[in-house]
BALOBA-1460 file (C-alpha; in Angstrom, 3 decimals):
// residues 254
<rec num="1" residu="m" x="-0.028" y="-0.008" z="0.018"/>
<rec num="2" residu="r" x="1.498" y="3.360" z="-0.940"/>
<rec num="3" residu="a" x="0.511" y="6.323" z="1.064"/>
<rec num="4" residu="w" x="1.563" y="9.784" z="-0.163"/>
<rec num="5" residu="a" x="0.487" y="13.256" z="0.644"/>
<rec num="6" residu="l" x="-0.099" y="15.498" z="-2.369"/>
<rec num="7" residu="l" x="-1.923" y="18.359" z="-3.837"/>
<rec num="8" residu="s" x="-3.098" y="19.204" z="-7.357"/>
<rec num="9" residu="a" x="-1.170" y="21.297" z="-9.705"/>
<rec num="10" residu="v" x="1.386" y="19.226" z="-8.445"/>
<rec num="11" residu="l" x="1.785" y="20.078" z="-4.778"/>
<rec num="12" residu="w" x="2.888" y="17.468" z="-2.333"/>
<rec num="13" residu="y" x="2.663" y="17.726" z="1.470"/>
<rec num="14" residu="l" x="3.983" y="15.406" z="4.303"/>
<rec num="15" residu="t" x="2.942" y="16.133" z="7.899"/>
<rec num="16" residu="g" x="5.920" y="17.627" z="9.654"/>
<rec num="17" residu="v" x="7.877" y="17.813" z="6.522"/>
<rec num="18" residu="g" x="7.034" y="20.416" z="3.861"/>
<rec num="19" residu="c" x="8.269" y="19.757" z="0.306"/>
<rec num="20" residu="q" x="7.817" y="22.674" z="-2.051"/>
<rec num="21" residu="r" x="6.550" y="21.531" z="-5.455"/>
<rec num="22" residu="s" x="4.250" y="24.501" z="-6.383"/>
<rec num="23" residu="s" x="3.923" y="28.153" z="-6.025"/>
<rec num="24" residu="l" x="0.759" y="27.436" z="-4.038"/>
<rec num="25" residu="l" x="2.892" y="26.358" z="-1.107"/>
<rec num="26" residu="n" x="5.022" y="29.087" z="0.469"/>
<rec num="27" residu="k" x="8.182" y="28.619" z="2.663"/>
<rec num="28" residu="k" x="6.107" y="28.455" z="5.821"/>
<rec num="29" residu="g" x="4.103" y="25.550" z="4.625"/>
<rec num="30" residu="f" x="0.925" y="27.469" z="3.928"/>
<rec num="31" residu="i" x="-1.331" y="26.587" z="1.003"/>
<rec num="32" residu="f" x="-2.928" y="29.353" z="-0.920"/>
<rec num="33" residu="g" x="-6.108" y="29.247" z="-2.874"/>
<rec num="34" residu="k" x="-6.464" y="29.641" z="-6.587"/>
<rec num="35" residu="i" x="-9.203" y="31.515" z="-8.372"/>
<rec num="36" residu="g" x="-11.512" y="29.316" z="-10.427"/>
<rec num="37" residu="h" x="-9.720" y="26.102" z="-9.523"/>
<rec num="38" residu="p" x="-10.178" y="23.778" z="-6.400"/>
<rec num="39" residu="v" x="-7.014" y="22.898" z="-4.676"/>
<rec num="40" residu="k" x="-6.735" y="19.244" z="-3.877"/>
<rec num="41" residu="i" x="-5.031" y="18.369" z="-0.681"/>
<rec num="42" residu="y" x="-4.241" y="14.828" z="0.808"/>
<rec num="43" residu="v" x="-3.824" y="14.558" z="4.610"/>
<rec num="44" residu="k" x="-2.626" y="11.678" z="6.616"/>
<rec num="45" residu="l" x="-4.939" y="9.974" z="9.055"/>
<rec num="46" residu="h" x="-4.694" y="11.456" z="12.541"/>
<rec num="47" residu="q" x="-2.410" y="14.201" z="11.471"/>
<rec num="48" residu="n" x="-3.147" y="17.900" z="11.184"/>
<rec num="49" residu="s" x="-3.963" y="19.407" z="7.731"/>
<rec num="50" residu="p" x="-1.658" y="22.057" z="6.268"/>
<rec num="51" residu="v" x="-2.569" y="25.602" z="6.936"/>
<rec num="52" residu="l" x="-5.052" y="26.855" z="4.308"/>
<rec num="53" residu="i" x="-4.939" y="30.574" z="3.400"/>
<rec num="54" residu="c" x="-8.137" y="32.330" z="2.347"/>
<rec num="55" residu="m" x="-6.541" y="34.218" z="-0.542"/>
<rec num="56" residu="d" x="-4.363" y="33.597" z="-3.571"/>
<rec num="57" residu="l" x="-0.684" y="34.577" z="-3.811"/>
<rec num="58" residu="n" x="-1.282" y="37.655" z="-5.912"/>
<rec num="59" residu="r" x="-3.719" y="39.013" z="-3.309"/>
<rec num="60" residu="a" x="-1.416" y="38.052" z="-0.425"/>
<rec num="61" residu="n" x="1.261" y="40.233" z="-2.044"/>
<rec num="62" residu="t" x="-1.259" y="43.208" z="-2.343"/>
<rec num="63" residu="e" x="-2.543" y="45.553" z="0.316"/>
<rec num="64" residu="t" x="-6.072" y="44.285" z="1.347"/>
<rec num="65" residu="v" x="-8.407" y="46.734" z="3.020"/>
<rec num="66" residu="d" x="-10.794" y="45.573" z="5.724"/>
<rec num="67" residu="p" x="-10.715" y="41.913" z="4.896"/>
<rec num="68" residu="t" x="-13.261" y="39.469" z="6.385"/>
<rec num="69" residu="y" x="-13.288" y="35.663" z="5.913"/>
<rec num="70" residu="l" x="-16.070" y="33.123" z="5.933"/>
<rec num="71" residu="w" x="-15.102" y="29.376" z="5.911"/>
<rec num="72" residu="i" x="-17.687" y="26.751" z="4.818"/>
<rec num="73" residu="g" x="-16.996" y="22.975" z="5.431"/>
<rec num="74" residu="p" x="-18.401" y="19.743" z="4.142"/>
<rec num="75" residu="k" x="-22.179" y="19.709" z="3.914"/>
<rec num="76" residu="e" x="-22.232" y="23.466" z="3.685"/>
<rec num="77" residu="k" x="-21.587" y="23.883" z="7.357"/>
<rec num="78" residu="t" x="-20.153" y="27.307" z="8.517"/>
<rec num="79" residu="l" x="-16.963" y="26.635" z="10.367"/>
<rec num="80" residu="t" x="-15.956" y="28.200" z="13.563"/>
<rec num="81" residu="d" x="-12.774" y="27.949" z="15.696"/>
<rec num="82" residu="n" x="-13.112" y="24.842" z="18.037"/>
<rec num="83" residu="s" x="-11.111" y="21.892" z="19.307"/>
<rec num="84" residu="r" x="-11.022" y="20.374" z="15.822"/>
<rec num="85" residu="i" x="-11.028" y="23.398" z="13.618"/>
<rec num="86" residu="s" x="-8.498" y="26.211" z="13.952"/>
<rec num="87" residu="i" x="-9.400" y="29.531" z="12.236"/>
<rec num="88" residu="t" x="-7.350" y="32.696" z="12.781"/>
<rec num="89" residu="e" x="-8.449" y="36.332" z="12.473"/>
<rec num="90" residu="t" x="-6.453" y="36.452" z="9.313"/>
<rec num="91" residu="g" x="-8.399" y="33.702" z="7.596"/>
<rec num="92" residu="k" x="-6.016" y="30.732" z="8.110"/>
<rec num="93" residu="l" x="-7.621" y="27.327" z="8.636"/>
<rec num="94" residu="m" x="-6.217" y="24.121" z="9.887"/>
<rec num="95" residu="v" x="-8.030" y="20.808" z="10.698"/>
<rec num="96" residu="r" x="-6.682" y="18.831" z="13.583"/>
<rec num="97" residu="d" x="-6.354" y="15.018" z="13.844"/>
<rec num="98" residu="f" x="-7.829" y="14.526" z="10.356"/>
<rec num="99" residu="l" x="-10.249" y="11.538" z="9.942"/>
<rec num="100" residu="e" x="-12.224" y="10.192" z="6.985"/>
<rec num="101" residu="p" x="-15.520" y="12.039" z="7.685"/>
<rec num="102" residu="l" x="-13.717" y="15.327" z="7.673"/>
<rec num="103" residu="s" x="-13.002" y="14.888" z="3.896"/>
<rec num="104" residu="g" x="-14.696" y="17.024" z="1.372"/>
<rec num="105" residu="l" x="-15.014" y="20.687" z="0.099"/>
<rec num="106" residu="y" x="-13.774" y="23.505" z="2.177"/>
<rec num="107" residu="s" x="-14.527" y="26.926" z="0.734"/>
<rec num="108" residu="c" x="-13.666" y="30.349" z="1.912"/>
<rec num="109" residu="t" x="-15.094" y="33.705" z="0.851"/>
<rec num="110" residu="l" x="-12.773" y="36.604" z="1.164"/>
<rec num="111" residu="s" x="-14.460" y="40.076" z="1.249"/>
<rec num="112" residu="y" x="-12.452" y="43.267" z="1.109"/>
<rec num="113" residu="k" x="-12.902" y="46.892" z="0.072"/>
<rec num="114" residu="t" x="-11.381" y="48.817" z="-2.823"/>
<rec num="115" residu="v" x="-11.303" y="52.584" z="-2.929"/>
<rec num="116" residu="k" x="-11.291" y="54.745" z="-6.111"/>
<rec num="117" residu="a" x="-8.636" y="57.484" z="-5.839"/>
<rec num="118" residu="e" x="-10.631" y="60.050" z="-7.683"/>
<rec num="119" residu="t" x="-13.919" y="59.783" z="-5.827"/>
<rec num="120" residu="q" x="-13.015" y="57.956" z="-2.694"/>
<rec num="121" residu="e" x="-15.858" y="55.659" z="-3.423"/>
<rec num="122" residu="e" x="-15.693" y="52.283" z="-1.693"/>
<rec num="123" residu="t" x="-16.610" y="48.990" z="-3.302"/>
<rec num="124" residu="t" x="-16.816" y="45.632" z="-1.622"/>
<rec num="125" residu="v" x="-15.069" y="42.752" z="-3.613"/>
<rec num="126" residu="k" x="-15.615" y="39.077" z="-2.906"/>
<rec num="127" residu="r" x="-13.429" y="36.170" z="-3.806"/>
<rec num="128" residu="r" x="-14.172" y="32.463" z="-3.332"/>
<rec num="129" residu="y" x="-11.450" y="29.905" z="-2.825"/>
<rec num="130" residu="e" x="-12.053" y="26.126" z="-2.815"/>
<rec num="131" residu="f" x="-9.948" y="23.384" z="-1.272"/>
<rec num="132" residu="m" x="-10.868" y="19.663" z="-1.760"/>
<rec num="133" residu="i" x="-9.383" y="17.709" z="1.247"/>
<rec num="134" residu="f" x="-8.998" y="13.916" z="1.183"/>
<rec num="135" residu="v" x="-7.268" y="11.640" z="3.575"/>
<rec num="136" residu="d" x="-4.658" y="8.933" z="2.908"/>
<rec num="137" residu="p" x="-4.403" y="5.961" z="5.335"/>
<rec num="138" residu="f" x="-0.923" y="6.057" z="6.659"/>
<rec num="139" residu="a" x="-1.500" y="4.979" z="10.357"/>
<rec num="140" residu="p" x="-0.184" y="6.726" z="13.459"/>
<rec num="141" residu="g" x="3.410" y="5.854" z="14.259"/>
<rec num="142" residu="w" x="4.783" y="5.922" z="10.728"/>
<rec num="143" residu="k" x="6.074" y="9.375" z="11.100"/>
<rec num="144" residu="s" x="8.490" y="8.438" z="13.880"/>
<rec num="145" residu="a" x="9.466" y="5.293" z="12.082"/>
<rec num="146" residu="c" x="10.402" y="7.264" z="9.040"/>
<rec num="147" residu="n" x="12.641" y="9.638" z="10.944"/>
<rec num="148" residu="d" x="13.104" y="12.786" z="8.900"/>
<rec num="149" residu="s" x="12.669" y="11.214" z="5.548"/>
<rec num="150" residu="v" x="10.467" y="13.116" z="2.908"/>
<rec num="151" residu="d" x="9.384" y="9.795" z="1.342"/>
<rec num="152" residu="c" x="8.217" y="7.371" z="4.072"/>
<rec num="153" residu="e" x="7.642" y="4.690" z="1.491"/>
<rec num="154" residu="d" x="11.420" y="4.528" z="0.681"/>
<rec num="155" residu="i" x="12.095" y="3.968" z="4.322"/>
<rec num="156" residu="t" x="9.523" y="1.259" z="4.523"/>
<rec num="157" residu="n" x="10.643" y="-0.516" z="1.408"/>
<rec num="158" residu="r" x="14.254" y="-0.448" z="2.563"/>
<rec num="159" residu="n" x="13.202" y="-2.021" z="5.850"/>
<rec num="160" residu="i" x="11.371" y="-4.780" z="4.058"/>
<rec num="161" residu="l" x="14.395" y="-5.506" z="1.862"/>
<rec num="162" residu="k" x="16.593" y="-5.680" z="5.007"/>
<rec num="163" residu="a" x="14.055" y="-8.114" z="6.614"/>
<rec num="164" residu="r" x="14.295" y="-10.254" z="3.383"/>
<rec num="165" residu="d" x="18.138" y="-10.232" z="3.461"/>
<rec num="166" residu="r" x="18.089" y="-11.331" z="7.161"/>
<rec num="167" residu="i" x="15.691" y="-14.177" z="6.498"/>
<rec num="168" residu="e" x="17.789" y="-15.327" z="3.575"/>
<rec num="169" residu="e" x="20.896" y="-15.245" z="5.712"/>
<rec num="170" residu="f" x="19.132" y="-17.242" z="8.354"/>
<rec num="171" residu="f" x="18.248" y="-20.084" z="5.927"/>
<rec num="172" residu="r" x="21.824" y="-19.992" z="4.493"/>
<rec num="173" residu="s" x="23.333" y="-20.358" z="7.960"/>
<rec num="174" residu="q" x="20.940" y="-23.217" z="8.838"/>
<rec num="175" residu="a" x="21.875" y="-25.008" z="5.637"/>
<rec num="176" residu="y" x="25.614" y="-24.529" z="6.436"/>
<rec num="177" residu="t" x="25.016" y="-25.923" z="10.031"/>
<rec num="178" residu="f" x="23.076" y="-28.977" z="8.796"/>
<rec num="179" residu="y" x="25.697" y="-29.765" z="6.149"/>
<rec num="180" residu="h" x="28.858" y="-29.349" z="8.164"/>
<rec num="181" residu="r" x="27.982" y="-30.126" z="11.809"/>
<rec num="182" residu="l" x="25.346" y="-32.919" z="11.864"/>
<rec num="183" residu="n" x="25.745" y="-36.616" z="11.265"/>
<rec num="184" residu="n" x="24.222" y="-38.347" z="8.345"/>
<rec num="185" residu="t" x="21.095" y="-39.393" z="10.211"/>
<rec num="186" residu="v" x="19.676" y="-35.989" z="9.754"/>
<rec num="187" residu="p" x="18.475" y="-35.039" z="6.099"/>
<rec num="188" residu="a" x="20.813" y="-32.504" z="4.510"/>
<rec num="189" residu="m" x="19.362" y="-28.942" z="4.028"/>
<rec num="190" residu="h" x="20.184" y="-27.080" z="0.937"/>
<rec num="191" residu="f" x="19.726" y="-23.396" z="0.179"/>
<rec num="192" residu="v" x="19.779" y="-22.028" z="-3.254"/>
<rec num="193" residu="d" x="21.229" y="-18.498" z="-3.246"/>
<rec num="194" residu="h" x="18.827" y="-15.679" z="-4.307"/>
<rec num="195" residu="s" x="15.831" y="-18.112" z="-4.148"/>
<rec num="196" residu="f" x="14.097" y="-16.057" z="-1.514"/>
<rec num="197" residu="q" x="11.926" y="-13.443" z="-3.127"/>
<rec num="198" residu="v" x="9.734" y="-10.546" z="-1.866"/>
<rec num="199" residu="v" x="6.644" y="-9.782" z="-3.895"/>
<rec num="200" residu="r" x="4.988" y="-6.364" z="-3.753"/>
<rec num="201" residu="m" x="1.236" y="-6.590" z="-2.755"/>
<rec num="202" residu="d" x="-0.906" y="-3.901" z="-4.350"/>
<rec num="203" residu="s" x="-3.817" y="-3.221" z="-1.947"/>
<rec num="204" residu="c" x="-5.721" y="-0.607" z="0.038"/>
<rec num="205" residu="r" x="-7.212" y="-0.772" z="3.447"/>
<rec num="206" residu="p" x="-11.031" y="-0.939" z="3.654"/>
<rec num="207" residu="g" x="-12.650" y="2.386" z="2.892"/>
<rec num="208" residu="f" x="-9.756" y="3.380" z="0.553"/>
<rec num="209" residu="g" x="-9.070" y="2.818" z="-3.151"/>
<rec num="210" residu="k" x="-7.219" y="4.067" z="-6.153"/>
<rec num="211" residu="d" x="-8.951" y="6.283" z="-8.884"/>
<rec num="212" residu="e" x="-6.788" y="7.528" z="-11.742"/>
<rec num="213" residu="g" x="-9.550" y="9.779" z="-13.048"/>
<rec num="214" residu="l" x="-10.286" y="11.518" z="-9.684"/>
<rec num="215" residu="h" x="-6.665" y="11.479" z="-8.353"/>
<rec num="216" residu="s" x="-4.733" y="11.785" z="-11.525"/>
<rec num="217" residu="n" x="-1.644" y="13.307" z="-9.815"/>
<rec num="218" residu="c" x="-1.146" y="10.077" z="-8.000"/>
<rec num="219" residu="a" x="-2.954" y="7.170" z="-9.697"/>
<rec num="220" residu="s" x="-1.150" y="4.622" z="-7.497"/>
<rec num="221" residu="c" x="-2.159" y="6.286" z="-4.183"/>
<rec num="222" residu="c" x="-4.741" y="4.854" z="-1.865"/>
<rec num="223" residu="v" x="-7.199" y="7.619" z="-1.093"/>
<rec num="224" residu="v" x="-10.434" y="7.654" z="1.009"/>
<rec num="225" residu="c" x="-13.451" y="6.494" z="-1.046"/>
<rec num="226" residu="s" x="-15.736" y="9.421" z="-1.965"/>
<rec num="227" residu="p" x="-19.504" y="9.462" z="-1.253"/>
<rec num="228" residu="g" x="-21.309" y="7.110" z="-3.651"/>
<rec num="229" residu="n" x="-18.450" y="4.610" z="-3.364"/>
<rec num="230" residu="f" x="-17.230" y="2.041" z="-0.867"/>
<rec num="231" residu="s" x="-14.472" y="-0.560" z="-0.380"/>
<rec num="232" residu="p" x="-15.297" y="-3.461" z="1.900"/>
<rec num="233" residu="d" x="-11.892" y="-5.256" z="1.814"/>
<rec num="234" residu="v" x="-8.217" y="-4.771" z="0.791"/>
<rec num="235" residu="d" x="-9.030" y="-4.379" z="-2.845"/>
<rec num="236" residu="v" x="-7.464" y="-1.490" z="-4.828"/>
<rec num="237" residu="t" x="-10.557" y="0.262" z="-6.113"/>
<rec num="238" residu="c" x="-13.708" y="1.749" z="-4.626"/>
<rec num="239" residu="q" x="-16.936" y="0.200" z="-5.847"/>
<rec num="240" residu="i" x="-20.118" y="2.198" z="-6.693"/>
<rec num="241" residu="c" x="-22.820" y="2.377" z="-4.102"/>
<rec num="242" residu="a" x="-25.520" y="4.960" z="-4.700"/>
<rec num="243" residu="s" x="-26.771" y="4.776" z="-1.064"/>
<rec num="244" residu="t" x="-23.461" y="5.658" z="0.519"/>
<rec num="245" residu="q" x="-23.134" y="9.346" z="1.269"/>
<rec num="246" residu="v" x="-20.004" y="9.424" z="3.464"/>
<rec num="247" residu="y" x="-16.271" y="9.278" z="2.906"/>
<rec num="248" residu="g" x="-14.445" y="6.072" z="3.616"/>
<rec num="249" residu="a" x="-17.501" y="3.826" z="3.473"/>
<rec num="250" residu="k" x="-16.626" y="0.150" z="4.157"/>
<rec num="251" residu="s" x="-20.039" y="-1.252" z="3.169"/>
<rec num="252" residu="c" x="-22.997" y="-0.566" z="0.964"/>
<rec num="253" residu="p" x="-26.341" y="-0.218" z="2.787"/>
<rec num="254" residu="e" x="-29.231" y="-2.001" z="0.864"/>
């Protein structure tokens, strides 16, 4: 199972380790909106989301007069600062301890004033920014196991290969012991070098799947199943289920 964090247009994000791949992500790890295009973000299970900024980069570099911010979460719910949602006075949003049901569309409306120099007439301008947040299933504990690596999968694969080599060495040493130290009453044990193989298993945990159309930036990533889909086992795709209206469904109600 491959679990990466990413963002459309290609922006990648790992909790605790920011890797700049797009102008949407600044040096502080903040993610800016983009006019007319939802920004896709993938957050690890039980980790905090990146900080979302209710404006685009151009607006951030321009003086904004009397700005106000209105965040709307999944199911058109107005968001306020609480134990799960952090919203600052400057329109920054972060979701803590991200879980499957928190996936969905997060939108923010930025309102600010412009003043005509000739007449001093004030006009209110509104800009809407959308962020589609999904969750990938890397379980708690992987962050510490990966140390400071940007690519946790590389660390995992190297550990698996080390385990393979140690198991192979165990059988080789056992074969040597049987051949050289035991009498002829014990059947000889033979080990063929490089005969021990490790096979990559392509699977996703229940409630997650791969969708090249929806998540084209990472077709091989396991991502939470969207409403209208479910995954009851460790298959690699989410199945259609019209009666399912939640993220990460593991069954299809009749």
